[in-house]
C-alpha positions, -999 to +999 in steps of 0.1 A: +042+106+043+006+112+051-016+090+073-052+087+063-073+075+093-109+069+101-133+041+109-143+015+083-167+032+059-153+067+066-142+072+030-104+064+031-104+039+003-128+060-018-105+090-015-075+069-025-094+055-055-103+091-066-066+101-062-056+071-083-082+079-110-102+048-105-133+068-093-144+103-103-152+128-076-188+141-075-178+175-061-148+196-052-115+200-071-085+177-072-051+184-087-030+153-091+002+160-110+014+124-112-007+093-113+002+073-082+013+037-079-013+022-057-013-009-035-046-020-022-051-049+002-072-067-024-055-090-049-066-072-080-044-081-110-035-116-097-042-145-121-048-175-098-041-202-124-009-188-136+024-194-118+041-169-095+067-159-121+041-149-147+021-129-120+053-109-113+053-096-148+015-089-148+017-070-115+048-052-126+029-039-156+001-027-133+027-008-112+043+007-144+076-012-141+094-018-174+096-055-184+134-054-191+140-038-156+117-064-139+135-092-158+167-082-141+150-080-107+128-111-107+152-131-084+154-102-060+116-099-059+113-137-053+139-135-025+122-105-009+089-123-010+106-155+003+090-174-026+119-184-048+111-221-042+075-215-054+081-195-086+064-220-108+036-228-084+001-215-094-009-184-074-041-201-062-019-225-042-003-197-021-016-185+012-031-150+014+001-139+033+024-153+006+004-135-021+005-103-002+043-107+003+047-111-035+026-081-043+045-059-018+078-072-031+068-062-067+054-028-055+088-020-039+103-021-074+082+008-087+100+041-095+069+062-091+074+092-067+037+092-056+027+060-038-006+050-021-004+022+005-039+010+016-040-015+044-014-036+027+001-053+057-030-070+071-021-105+058+017-106+062+035-122+091+055-103+117+089-111+101+078-098+067+062-068+083+096-059+098+111-062+063+085-038+050+091-013+078+129-013+070+122-008+033+098+021+039+125+039+059+153+033+034+160+052+002+143+055-023+111+052-003+121+077+024+120+106-001+087+097-019+053+111-014+031+084+003-004+083+015-009+054+039-038+038+056-036+013+084-056+004+115-022+002+133-017+036+149+019+027+158+027+019+122+014+053+111+032+071+139+065+055+128+062+064+091+041+096+088+045+132+099+010+143+089-025+128+093-059+134+079-088+120+098-119+112+077-153+109+092-183+101+069-165+113+039-154+146+054-122+158+069-126+160+107-090+169+115-057+175+097-024+181+113+006+165+130+002+127+131+005+122+169-020+150+176-046+137+150-042+101+161-046+111+198-079+129+190-091+100+168-083+075+195-101+096+221-132+096+199-132+058+199-133+054+237-166+044+251-177+066+280 
């Protein structure tokens, strides 16, 4: 688990999009051996006028989840997202937190060994955040490669061993997560 830290505009999301193959790099070399499953905080892939149940299948396809597997897991996804009673409700009628819970619950079904998790907890409530934390520590997520961004240093400390600090698109520091976060936090203090 690798934490990617830096101020807004430092290049975190751009780097993640390059890793995911969404953007091309303008210089340097990159060797990505498996296309990652990526979860951005945006609601890309959501069809607002379609019901929750249909969006589960669309989002599952984006995350590379086989339809027959997902069909067997739909009720578990709805239960995890706490949306079983809203499965036929149009997505546009859900709160942003409910939408994010659904997206996270589908993302948890991916079998991919390389995952990118970009600021994906910003809209969820505290209770669901605890559920996500428990899921990230359990198998099969505990043994997968993950690159994570968050403005919560404590979240990153709990889940990552290594951190990369980006500053204006360049690596300012790379190393053990507590050490990098400490230096990053020191840089933010106003004299």
